[in-house]
LOTI-24446 format. One record per atom (N, C-alpha, C): residue in one letter; x, y, z. Coordinates in steps of 0.001 Angstrom, whole numbers, plus 500000, padded with zeros to 6 digits. Layout:
N
AXYZ/...
***
This chain:
399
M398208768644702595/M397321768496703752/M396079767693703370/D395652766853704280/D394376766168704128/D393299767141704621/Y392712767877703678/Y391802768956704068/Y390524768442704718/Y390055767275704322/Y388841766776704945/Y389106766340706386/K390237765682706621/K390588765297707984/K390702766525708874/R391365767561708360/R391531768781709148/R390179769480709334/A389327769448708312/A388007770072708428/A387166769380709487/L387310768064709606/L386601767340710660/L387104767770712038/E388412767981712151/E388969768465713420/E388436769850713770/L388155770658712740/L387679772031712945/L386162772130712862/R385486770988712864/R384035770978712681/R383315771868713682/E383603771741714953/E382896772522715960/E383191774014715819/E384394774343715401/E384724775750715168/E383904776313714008/T383766775534712952/T382966775974711808/T381509776159712209/I380990775217712966/I379602775330713443/I379443776563714332/S380449776835715155/S380394778031716004/S380322779298715166/H381128779366714108/H381052780513713180/H379644780622712601/R379128779492712157/R377813779485711516/R376732779986712477/R376781779521713699/R375733779877714653/R375842781345715076/W377071781857715179/W377209783286715505/W376608784134714386/L376983783829713166/L376446784588712037/L374929784441711946/H374436783253712228/H372996782994712146/H372226783848713153/S372713783909714358/S372000784642715406/S372217786149715327/H373184786582714501/H373440788010714294/H373155788372712832/A372065787859712303/A371744788029710882/A371599789507710506/E372125789833709320/E372005791184708764/E371640791069707294/V370982792090706769/V370546792073705375/V371172793236704611/G371237793079703282/G371668794177702417/G373171794402702407/L373533795587701989/L374946795948701867/L375599796249703205/Q374857796890704090/Q375419797313705371/Q375378796150706361/M376544795523706582/M376635794378707485/M377798794572708455/P377729795567709325/P378875795881710190/P379244794763711151/K378256794049711696/K378579792981712653/K379301791828711966/A378783791404710827/A379421790308710092/A380793790720709592/Q380893791937709082/Q382181792408708572/Q383237792391709679/Q382885792890710857/Q383830792905711966/Q384184791491712410/Y383169790623712504/Y383415789248712939/Y384352788526711969/V384083788636710686/V384912787959709689/V386345788483709735/M386511789778709848/M387863790335709893/M388611789866711139/E387939789798712255/E388586789320713478/E389020787864713342/Q388166787026712765/Q388501785614712609/Q389652785413711623/L389674786207710557/L390773786103709596/L392088786563710221/K392035787598711023/K393243788041711738/K393746786950712675/N392823786260713330/N393206785169714229/N393904784035713484/C393644783941712177/C394295782914711349/C395653783367710823/G396022784605711113/G397289785127710623/G397187785868709310/L395969786192708889/L395769786921707640/L395615788415707902/S395647789178706823/S395516790634706919/S394298791068706104/P393111790917706652/P391888791267705908/P391725792771705791/R390928793156704805/R390609794571704611/R389215794672704001/P388560795797704210/P387264795991703545/P387436796091702035/C386445795603701322/C386385795754699866/C384945796110699551/G384704797372699246/G383327797825699176/G382689797623700529/H381546796939700557/H380878796650701818/H381208795242702320/G382105794552701630/G382497793214702026/G383888793180702605/V384460791974702669/V385788791753703245/V386590790883702300/T387887791173702189/T388769790334701403/T390099790149702120/A390819789114701729/A392167788839702226/A392829787919701222/E394155787847701268/E394892786981700345/E395898786141701104/L396241785014700512/L397286784161701058/L397908783374699921/G399062782750700198/G399739781971699175/G401042782613698749/M401551782167697624/M402823782666697108/M402578783762696078/E403558784612695894/E403418785740694968/E403349785275693523/E404135784235693181/E404142783755691810/E402907782896691542/G402646782704690237/G401535781845689862/G400246782614689683/R399170781882689618/R397868782456689320/R397075782691690606/T395946783384690449/T395126783738691605/T393717783179691438/L393284782425692445/L391935781866692468/L391131782593693540/L389934783007693185/L389020783652694125/L388088782612694738/L387966782634696066/L386968781846696774/L385945782811697339/R384711782635696971/R383667783599697364/R382631782948698271/A382230783706699301/A381115783311700155/A380246784530700405/D378940784398700195/D378027785474700599/D377698785285702078/M377227786342702731/M377019786256704185/M375780787015704659/D374917787429703723/D373727788198704113/D372527787291704343/A371576787806705113/A370343787094705437/A369175787708704670/L367968787273705034/L366746787753704390/L365916788580705373/P365168789573704869/P364326790394705745/P363008789700706067/M363048788773707011/M361878787957707328/M362043787388708740/P360967786951709353/P361080786314710672/P361612784896710548/E362137784379711650/E362620782998711681/E361729782164712579/E361327780981712067/E360493780066712826/E361092778658712811/S362424778591712753/S363112777299712641/S363067776490713924/G362929777164715064/G362979776469716342/G364387776190716825/E365400776612716063/E366784776411716481/E367083777259717722/S367928776742718603/S368261777466719823/S369050778743719550/F369674778813718374/F370484779974718007/F369787780828716950/A368473780706716849/A367712781494715875/A367925782981716105/C367843783742715028/C367997785194715132/C366850785759715971/P367156786530717009/P366110786982717931/P365346788227717486/T365744788865716383/T365160790158716035/T363727790053715529/G363392788938714892/G362076788799714280/G361953789469712927/T363031790074712459/T363005790789711169/T364100790330710210/E365035789497710668/E366084788958709802/E366209787458710050/A366547786726708990/A366707785277709144/A367658784745708076/H368549783862708496/H369422783176707538/H368665781975706980/A367739782256706083/A366882781217705519/A367372780724704163/C368589781118703781/C369139780650702503/C370492779968702669/G371024779971703894/G372269779243704140/G373539780045703976/H373429781353703812/H374643782146703617/H375530782150704856/D374947781911706032/D375762781786707240/D376711780594707115/F376254779509706491/F377119778353706232/F378265778732705293/H377932779460704247/H378949779789703244/H380106780562703868/A379768781574704660/A380807782380705295/A381592781556706313/A380894780735707089/A381568779914708091/A382512778907707444/M382068778269706379/M382906777276705705/M384127777933705071/L383957779149704542/L385110779827703949/L386085780287705035/L385599780660706207/L386512781001707303/L387388779809707663/T386785778631707740/T387565777430708058/T388500777056706914/A388027777188705677/A388901776924704530/A390097777870704541/A389851779133704870/A390948780110704940/A391969779705705997/K391478779244707139/K392394778811708197/K393253777639707739/M392630776672707083/M393379775505706607/M394375775882705531/L393974776741704615/L394885777161703547/L396050777966704102/K395802778751705133/K396892779490705766/K397865778524706428/E397335777489707085/E398205776480707689/E399040775757706648/D398504775622705443/D399173774888704362/D399761775841703322/E399950777095703696/E400317778151702743/E401583777831701959/A402562777231702614/A403842776957701941/A403687775981700793/A402624775179700798/A402432774183699745/A401628774720698565/L401037775913698701/L400211776454697621/L401069776906696458/R400562776729695256/R401300777077694035/R400699778317693360/G400309779251694174/G399744780487693658/G399062781234694781/R398117782109694424/R397437782954695399/R395973782560695520/V395462782668696731/V394025782519696983/V393511783851697507/R392491784373696868/R391854785601697342/R390483785241697915/L390211785732699089/L388955785462699769/L387981786601699537/M386723786258699321/M385680787250699077/M384479786939699961/F384295787746701009/F383136787633701878/F382175788745701483/Q381063788358700869/Q380196789296700153/Q378877789558700862/P378463790815700941/P377118791132701417/P376115791132700259/A374862791329700577/A373811791720699623/A373688790830698388/E373830789509698569/E373527788639697437/E372029788593697197/E371259788588698271/E369809788474698137/E369199789666697402/T369838790815697486/T369346791997696773/T370110792212695468/F370978791267695117/F371729791303693859/F372581792571693723/E373115793058694842/E373970794241694859/E375415793927695243/G375616792872696010/G376902792647696647/G378045792351695709/A377816791482694718/A378897791139693796/A379353792361693015/R378407793124692492/R378781794326691736/R379500795334692633/D379054795440693880/D379706796352694817/D381179796001694990/M381478794730695171/M382861794330695386/M383664794316694088/V383016793983692971/V383704794047691680/V384125795482691374/S383230796434691649/S383560797845691387/S384661798349692301/N384922797622693381/N386004797998694302/N387241797116694143/G387327796397692996/G388567795738692620/G388744794307693055/I387680793621693505/I387860792263693999/I388380791310692925/L388106791603691647/L388550790704690573/L389857791133689922/D390452792218690371/D391713792667689781/D392785791587689972/G393314791074688871/G394350790062688937/G393857788652689190/V392546788446689244/V391986787122689493/V391891786338688190/D392287785075688226/D392266784232687033/D391042783326686964/A390473782983688109/A389320782090688132/A388645782221689495/A387419781682689601/A386659781828690847/A385843780572691130/L385605780336692429/L384842779179692892/L383947779602694044/A382719779091694061/A381805779327695182/A380986778070695425/C380502777931696659/C379622776827697027/C378344777377697647/H377261776612697515/H375978776994698107/H375366775746698731/V374845775871699948/V374185774734700579/V372714774681700167/A372152773481700205/A370768773282699770/A370011772466700818/P368885773001701334/P368072772243702280/P367121771307701544/G366264770632702286/G365263769770701663/G365348768346702159/R364502767507701582/R364480766086701963/R365501765335701119/M366748765479701475/M367822764761700796/M368983764608701769/P369798763589701570/P370884763345702512/P372065764291702297/V372819764517703339/V374089765216703198/V375031764324702401/G375815764925701510/G376788764153700740/G376608764266699241/L375530764922698788/L375376765184697365/L376087766474697017/F376753766496695861/F377247767775695357/F376811767927693908/M376172769054693635/M375503769295692366/M376259770339691562/Y376272770168690243/Y377040771069689384/Y376442771057687983/N376933771959687140/N376498772008685742/N377688772448684901/S378172771563684068/S379324771874683221/S378945772032681753/G377632771987681449/G377263772021680047/G376130772952679678/G375618773721680640/G374494774600680326/G374308775659681387/T373137776256681409/T372838777290682381/T372491776656683721/M373210777052684758/M372980776480686079/M371858777205686821/M371838778541686724/M370794779315687378/M370376780454686466/F369124780858686572/F368554781832685651/F369048783246685932/S368930784086684931/S369157785519685120/S368025786097685956/V368227787318686435/V367125788033687083/V367243789516686753/D366178790060686224/D366073791492685968/D364856792004686720/G365108792690687809/G364016793259688588/G363652794634688068/F362368794989688134/F361945796275687578/F360777796845688380/R360671798167688332/R359523798872688897/R358917799743687810/I357642799572687531/I356933800380686535/I356036801362687287/T356292802632687114/T355450803660687719/T354536804232686639/V353257804001686794/V352263804491685836/V351730805835686339/R351807806837685485/R351333808167685861/R350078808511685053/G349031808843685779/G347785809241685146/G347293810564685710/K346021810662685934/K345424811878686495/K344312811455687444/G344432811867688696/G343466811467689694/G342138812202689563/A341085811604690122/A339754812224690123/A338879811470691110/H337745812033691412/H336770811339692239/H336158810198691440/G335868809102692140/G335308807942691457/G333959808208690817/A333266809263691253/A331981809602690651/A332136810297689308/Y333341810748689016/Y333595811481687771/Y334809810894687047/P334743809629686642/P335902808986686008/P336310809651684706/Q335364810362684064/Q335710811011682799/Q336748812119682982/D336922812569684223/D337923813603684491/D339300813021684799/S339397811723684780/S340652811075685178/S341372810445683992/V342636810128684231/V343381809152683433/V343761808072684440/D343025806988684435/D343087806007685518/D344358805150685434/P345313805325686362/P346552804540686296/P346339803073686670/I345269802786687428/I344986801390687756/I344541800641686508/N343680801246685740/N343264800647684474/N344457800434683551/I345315801443683479/I346523801307682645/I347395800171683161/G347570800114684498/G348395799065685082/G347874797673684784/V346555797508684821/V345951796211684503/V346272795807683063/H346158796754682142/H346454796446680738/H347942796176680530/I348797796878681271/I350230796582681194/I350495795167681700/Y349881794809682821/Y350046793460683371/Y349674792398682338/L348532792550681708/L348078791564680727/L348992791542679502/A349454792719679097/A350347792788677936/A351685792102678235/L352174792249679457/L353434791600679814/L353278790087679860/E352139789604680342/E351888788162680320/E351902787635678888/S351422788432677966/S351398788023676561/S352791787940675965/L353743788693676533/L355122788590676046/L355637787163676179/I355358786549677316/I355826785186677529/I355052784214676628/A353760784466676456/A352928783552675665/A353209783622674173/R353562784827673680/R353639785004672233/R354975785521671705/E355865785991672552/E357134786518672036/E358357785780672572/A358213785089673688/A359341784315674214/A359501783032673411/D360751782650673165/D361049781405672473/D360595780240673351/P359645779414672883/P359158778306673715/P360223777260674008/G361321777309673262/G362424776383673511/G363332776834674637/K363120778054675147/K363907778587676244/K363002778770677461/A363607778770678620/A362831778983679847/A362789780477680160/C361593781026680262/C361402782444680576/C360271782562681592/V360545783250682691/V359559783392683758/V359415784874684089/L358196785397683957/L357915786794684278/L356905786834685414/T357249787536686480/T356379787617687653/T356167789072688045/I354924789467688199/I354577790744688822/I354133790417690245/G354969790738691203/G354689790362692582/G354106791478693424/N354048792684692852/N353493793812693600/N352760794738692645/F351518795070693005/F350714796025692236/F350021796882693281/S350402798144693366/S349847799005694404/S349410800339693814/A348295800854694351/A347781802148693887/A346692802613694844/G346668803908695068/G345560804504695796/G345489804153697262/S344586804878697971/S344383804617699393/S342917804726699802/A342052805114698857/A340621805241699158/A339811804539698076/P338700803898698451/P337941803119697469/P337180803962696453/N336987805239696731/N336193806065695815/N337012807156695135/I338347807013695181/I339221808004694558/I340132807318693557/I340151807822692347/I341102807351691329/I342422808061691581/P343504807324691825/P344770807959692183/P345506808514690971/D346586809225691255/D347434809765690186/D348399808725689630/T348817807781690499/T349847806833690081/T349495805409690501/A350102804457689825/A350061803041690198/A351457802474689979/I351815801477690774/I353152800895690685/I353048799384690533/L353779798860689559/L353930797422689384/L355407797079689563/Q355686796032690326/Q357064795581690487/Q357149794089690203/G358225793698689543/G358345792294689195/G359751791901688796/T359866790676688319/T361150790145687858/T360957789345686581/L361982789375685768/L362094788509684599/L363273787580684835/R363064786286684609/R364139785304684753/R364163784425683507/T365371784135683040/T365503783277681876/T366843782563681903/N366928781458681174/N368193780720681100/N368938781010679808/D368520782040679088/D369074782300677760/D369413783781677612/R370641784077677216/R371091785474677119/R370284786251676076/D370047785654674900/D369321786369673842/D367873786650674252/S367225785674674877/S365850785877675339/S365806786993676369/R366791787003677247/R366847788054678264/R366942789430677622/E367849789582676684/E368045790886676041/E366758791348675355/K366107790437674642/K364887790797673924/K363765791175674887/L363547790361675909/L362403790574676780/L362583791788677689/V363795792065678110/V364035793288678889/V363662794518678065/R364043794498676804/R363697795614675909/R362192795699675700/R361547794560675504/R360126794567675220/R359284794952676450/I359732794626677635/I359014795064678843/I358918796583678861/R359997797241678541/R360015798701678524/R359098799244677429/E359243798683676226/E358443799177675110/E356947798971675336/V356565797788675755/V355151797469675940/V354542798323677042/S355272798507678119/S354755799309679229/S354517800749678810/Q355481801318678132/Q355357802724677737/Q354267802916676687/K354211802043675700/K353222802194674637/K351801801927675145/T351661800955676034/T350330800670676585/T349824801862677392/A350711802462678176/A350317803636678951/A349882804776678037/E350586804949676937/E350250806026675999/E348870805809675376/V348531804558675080/V347224804260674487/V346092804788675357/Y346245804722676655/Y345190805135677586/Y345419806524678164/G346312807287677524/G346496808679677901/G347432808939679062/G348149807923679508/G349071808095680622/G350517807934680193/A351387807721681157/A352811807526680887/A353355806486681859/A354397805795681456/A355016804769682305/A356519804993682360/E357045804960683564/E358486805042683778/E358956803702684323/I360052803184683774/I360560801877684192/I361913802066684858/M362016801598686097/M363275801645686838/M363815800233686990/T365110800043686713/T365755798738686879/T366161798564688336/L365758797446688931/L366077797161690324/L367225796171690462/S367401795311689486/S368505794346689522/S368814793896688105/E370082793562687885/E370544793079686578/E371588791997686807/V371170790754686750/V372077789636686965/V371948788673685789/P373052788333685137/P372982787423683985/P372736785979684432/P372461785079683502/P372377783660683855/P373723783180684397/L373675782260685330/L374910781672685852/L375306780504684957/I376367780712684202/I376881779687683299/I378330779423683700/C378578778234684207/C379903777896684699/C380839777524683544/D382124777741683772/D383129777355682783/D383218775829682728/P383010775213681559/P382968773739681500/P384248773072681977/G385403773551681489/G386659772918681868/G386947773037683344/M386743774231683884/M387011774428685300/M386052773624686168/T384795773528685729/T383817772762686496/T384196771292686543/E384616770733685422/E385018769330685420/E386253769108686273/Q387156770090686286/Q388301770002687192/Q387836769963688643/A386954770883689006/A386482770957690385/A385792769660690795/V384993769087689892/V384322767823690192/V385353766734690479/R386405766709689672/R387456765708689893/R388147765921691241/Y388395767165691588/Y389033767459692872/Y388153767020694040/V386857767314693955/V385959766940695049/V385923765426695208/K385933764713694099/K385915763249694155/K387172762683694817/E388244763456694825/E389485763008695472/E389369762989696997/L388445763755697551/L388315763842699003/L387793762519699579/P388339762075700697/P387935760784701289/P386653760908702106/I385572761298701442/I384295761517702111/I383366760362701754/S382971759581702738/S382119758424702504/S380749758861701983/G380309758219700912/G378984758485700371/G378866759743699539/L379959760418699284/L379909761627698472/L379454761278697058/T378411761956696585/T377778761581695321/T377633762782694402/P378215762747693189/P378049763856692246/P376681763816691570/V376095764980691350/V374814765100690645/V375016766129689535/P375194765686688282/P375480766618687188/P374226767303686662/D374449768319685834/D373384769005685076/D372348769678685965/M372760770132687140/M371837770834688025/M371445772166687398/S370158772483687421/S369680773754686891/S368502774220687729/A368446775537687995/A367381776079688828/A366924777413688263/S365636777706688426/S365106778976687937/S365328780117688918/A365876779811690102/A366312780867691014/A367568781524690445/S367967782630691046/S369092783405690514/S370170783575691573/E371371783906691122/E372538783976692010/E373506785015691452/D373870786011692274/D374681787085691707/D376156786729691581/F376531785484691918/F377862784990691532/F377992784997690014/A376860785028689310/A376878785102687851/A377596786352687356/V377575787414688139/V378294788646687781/V379794788377687707/I380289787498688586/I381701787122688586/I381973786130687460/A381087785140687308/A381282784120686277/A381252784701684874/E380631785866684709/E380596786534683416/E381946787159683081/R382772787355684104/R384042788072683923/R385272787182683958/V385248786119684770/V386392785201684856/V385863783769684833/P386675782804684369/P386229781405684411/P385864781019685845/S384685780450686002/S384178780192687349/S383408778887687397/T383278778375688616/T382407777231688828/T381683777380690158/F380511776746690247/F379612776903691378/F379105775523691748/L379240775155693006/L378819773842693476/L377703773987694501/Y376689773131694388/Y375644773050695397/Y375923771827696267/L375891772014697592/L376125770933698539/L374845770673699325/S374394769426699329/S373160769117700044/S373368769291701550/A372382769943702180/A372428770161703627/A371043769884704202/G370441768811703734/G369069768510704103/G368946767422705146/Y367707767047705398/Y367360765969706327/Y366362765046705637/L366374763788706035/L365433762829705461/L364144762723706265/D364029763497707353/D362803763501708141/D362086764841707979/E361173765164708882/E360361766377708753/E361179767663708800/R362402767596709298/R363254768786709309/R363620769239707901/G363453768358706933/G363748768706705549/G362549769179704757/D361418769405705419/D360194769744704683/D360178771182704162/A360747772111704889/A360674773521704485/A361801773851703506/P361491774582702430/P362512774953701448/P363267776204701873/A364265776567701119/A364988777814701350/A364031778999701239/H364339780057701942/H363541781288701984/H362211781071702704/N362111780006703449/N360923779748704258/N361290779995705722/P360418780612706519/P360767780888707918/P361133779650708724/R360626778468708300/R360853777240709060/R362011776396708537/V362739776883707547/V363793776064706951/V364890775748707969/R365411774523707848/R366525774089708689/R367592773462707806/F368844773700708168/F369982773186707414/F370795772251708304/N371319771204707702/N372079770182708426/N373540770588708554/E374005770742709779/E375375771201710020/E376433770160709689/E376022768930709365/E376999767922708948/E377670768301707634/V377099769263706925/V377710769701705671/V378933770582705911/C379102771096707118/C380159772077707372/C381563771579706999/P382024770423707503/P383365769977707105/P383473769638705621/I382364769193705021/I382393768902703584/I382640770177702793/G381898771230703111/G382054772487702397/G383417773107702591/S383911773110703813/S385236773675704087/S386315772918703326/A386213771586703340/A387206770772702645/A387141770980701135/C385940771067700593/C385795771281699145/C386455772593698724/L386193773648699454/L386776774950699101/L388295774912699154/A388835774398700251/A390288774407700426/A390982773456699455/H390450772244699332/H391091771255698459/H391017771682696994/C389875772169696561/C389750772624695173/C390696773781694890/A390838774695695840/A391752775823695639/A393186775336695499/S393606774466696397/S394972773961696359/S395253773196695070/R394327772335694681/R394545771514693488/R394472772352692215/W393560773334692167/W393477774161690960/W394762774955690770/L395295775511691838/L396549776256691728/L397691775337691315/E397673774107691805/E398707773143691446/E398688772833689954/E397512772624689398/E397408772230687988/E397403773418687039/N397180774616687536/N397066775786686666/N397983776914687121/Q399149776543687629/Q400018777555688222/Q400655778475687197/Y400683778050685944/Y401236778902684886/Y400140779270683900/E400218780474683365/E399175780962682469/E398998780080681252/S400081779426680830/S400020778591679636/S399667777142679957/A399284776927681225/A398963775560681635/A397872774966680751/V398033773694680399/V397064773006679561/V396029772332680474/L394775772622680286/L393738772012681097/L393620770535680763/P393368769712681774/P393221768266681523/P392097767969680545/Q392250766913679818/Q391221766493678878/Q390282765514679565/H388993765597679238/H387992764713679850/H387217763985678768/
***
């Protein structure tokens, strides 16, 4: 099948999927509207979808051969939307400001095309419609419910807004594509007192300030300067009255790095420094892990295969951009850590003012011209990968 030609024929259907998901945005693990919509659309394609954890999965293809996973996240962000789009989410509390509505819509169309071409497939395709990527819970939720059982490799795509034309596809076959993320909450416990009698207190705000400064020093003096390490404390809260020293203070933040060893060391040191600093000032610190996502490192051989497959598509102006790397994080890394995987970024921007707002911004806008490109990439790459890797002993092409 000419997947790009068919994707162009299904363009309006893909856009319709995208706009429905966009206007019915949901966040986190619980996504009943999206789950029901995706299952209904897959049934309409002749598939037999089923829940997998809080997500949806389905399979197609032949019983023999290998199994490739195609993954799309479908959750939104807890924020208002100010895009001005006619199909903007009306709630004022959820917004598809990262493009996950595109991912799910493009995979629905890819699934339809692959089902139409099922007799030509040389293996199995497993579909993964995932919730809660933004909270870094969704991939682990579906992995714990068996989404990777029997899977040999995985592929995902992500759209990118900004001032750039549609038609770029970005990848990384030689290094870290996206950083790890370790979210944490530090609860500092002290002893409250009236502000007029500080000697009767163990001030958790003072302790929290010293913990903050000590953590900043980790990056300055203990992180390898040859590696990228980013530590952010985005929330520091304590007390409710200006003249009362509270019992507790809370710091919340994230550590991101492109290096596994740096990550392991700094996660350990955050805990040690926080606890020891609190002890110095007579208090105690408890550290809770909020997220644990490794760096996204794609399989080199599979990535080069995928790049070759995408180049086969008859898409005018399609341009590869190698060595893409970002300090943002992506929980597809949980899958890539377990099976050979590759991740492609597809430009969905504008060259005018519509491209000014970045992802996760209330005003961000995405170009729907990317829809047939994404659908075709998913379907064509799946078909070609199964063709070239249908046997376990298959020899990967040399580059």
